[in-house]
C-alpha positions in Angstrom: -72.4 -211.1 16.8 -72.0 -215.1 18.4 -68.9 -216.8 19.6 -67.4 -220.0 21.1 -64.0 -220.6 22.6 -61.9 -224.1 21.2 -59.1 -225.6 22.4 -57.1 -227.1 19.7 -56.5 -231.1 20.4 -55.1 -231.9 16.9 -51.4 -232.8 17.3 -50.8 -230.4 14.0 -53.0 -227.7 15.6 -54.5 -225.5 13.0 -53.1 -227.6 10.3 -53.3 -226.4 6.3 -56.0 -229.4 4.8 -59.1 -228.7 7.1 -57.8 -224.8 7.4 -58.2 -224.7 3.4 -61.3 -226.6 3.3 -62.5 -224.0 6.2 -62.1 -221.2 4.4 -63.4 -222.8 1.2 -66.7 -223.5 2.5 -66.9 -219.7 4.5 -66.3 -218.5 1.3 -70.1 -219.2 0.6 -71.5 -217.6 3.6 -71.8 -214.2 3.9 -71.4 -213.8 7.3 -67.4 -212.1 8.7 -65.7 -214.9 10.7 -62.8 -214.1 12.6 -60.1 -216.8 14.6 -58.6 -215.2 18.0 -55.5 -216.9 19.9 -54.1 -214.7 22.3 -53.6 -211.2 20.9 -53.3 -212.5 17.2 -56.9 -212.7 14.7 -57.3 -213.6 11.1 -60.4 -213.6 8.9 -61.1 -217.3 8.5 -62.0 -216.9 5.2 -58.3 -216.7 4.3 -56.2 -219.8 4.4 -53.0 -217.6 4.7 -54.9 -215.5 7.6 -55.6 -218.8 9.6 -52.1 -220.2 8.9 -50.7 -217.2 9.9 -52.3 -217.8 13.2 -49.9 -220.3 14.0 -52.4 -222.1 16.6 -51.0 -224.8 18.4 -52.3 -227.8 20.1 -53.3 -226.6 23.1 -54.1 -223.5 22.7 -57.3 -222.0 22.9 -59.3 -220.3 19.6 -62.3 -217.7 19.9 -64.2 -218.0 16.8 -66.2 -214.7 16.4 -69.1 -214.8 13.7 -71.5 -211.8 12.7 -74.1 -211.1 9.9 -76.7 -213.3 7.8 -76.7 -217.0 9.4 -74.5 -216.4 12.1 -76.1 -218.6 14.5 -76.3 -221.5 11.7 -72.0 -221.0 10.8 -71.4 -220.8 14.1 -73.1 -224.5 14.6 -71.0 -225.4 11.4 -67.6 -224.5 12.5 -68.4 -225.7 15.9 -69.1 -229.2 14.6 -66.1 -228.2 12.1 -63.7 -227.8 14.4 -64.3 -230.5 17.0 -64.2 -233.1 14.2 -61.1 -231.3 12.8 -58.9 -229.6 14.9 
């Protein structure tokens, strides 16, 4: 398992449009991806789970990736979060 922490800078936090794009991309990867925010966690492949986190601007989320190609998936997610959240 590999992980990274990211503090959300988008005023809308972890919002619908990019979260949907992320979930769709992750559906194609064999990795398991979990996003944690405080005591809450979500399967990043499920848009409903991600939105239920209700992560707001200024909060720090931790993204955990495990499985085949976890390093490449983690790097892609790091770039995606930086560009979108």
